[in-house]
Residue, then its C-alpha position, 0 to 999 in steps of 0.5 A: x891806763x894812766x886814768x886807772x892809776x888816778x882812780x886808784x889814787x883817789x880810792x886810796x885817799x878815800x879809804x884814808x879819809x874814812x879810816x881817819x874819821x873819828x866815828x870809825x874808831x868805834x867800828x872795829x870790824x869796818x876798820x879792819x875791812x878798810x885796812x885790808x882794802x887799803x893794803x890791797x889798793x896800796x899794792x896796786x897803786x905801787x905797780x901803777x905808779x911804776x907804770x906811770x913813771x916809766x910811761x912819762x919817762x918814755x914820753x919825755x924822751x920822745x919829746x926831747x928827741x923830737x924838739x931838740x937839735x943838740x945831737x948829744x942830748x938827742x943821743x942821751x934821750x935815745x938811750x933812755x928811750x931804749x932803756x924805758x921801752x925795754x921796761x914798759x912791757x914788764x911794768x905794764x904786765x905787773x900792773x895788769x896782774x895787780x888789777x886782777x881781783x883777788x879771791x876773797x877766800x884767800x885771806x881765810x884760813x884753810x883746813x888741810 
C-alpha cells in the first residue's frame, strides 16, 4: 500500500509539472482537465499520507518495544501502538475507498 502512495505522489508531481509548463497556458481545455485530475489525485494522496503516517507510527512503536529495555518507554510505545492499531483499519478503508475510480459523469450536470 505504501508503494501506491509513492506512485500517487509522483503522479501529482507530474501533473504539477505539466500545469507549470508555459506551453500549457494556451490550452485552456487541457489545463482545466489537469486541474480536475489534480484535485482528485490530491484528495487520494491526502488519505494515502494519513495511512502512511499511521503505518509508520505502528512500525516505529513496534521497533521501540522490540529494541528497548526501558520499561517506561516500552509501556508508552505499547500505548501508542494500541492507539494506532485502532486507527489503521479505518484509515486503510478510507484510503481504499479513495482509490476506487470515480464515475466520469459525476462532474457533469444532470437533468432531473
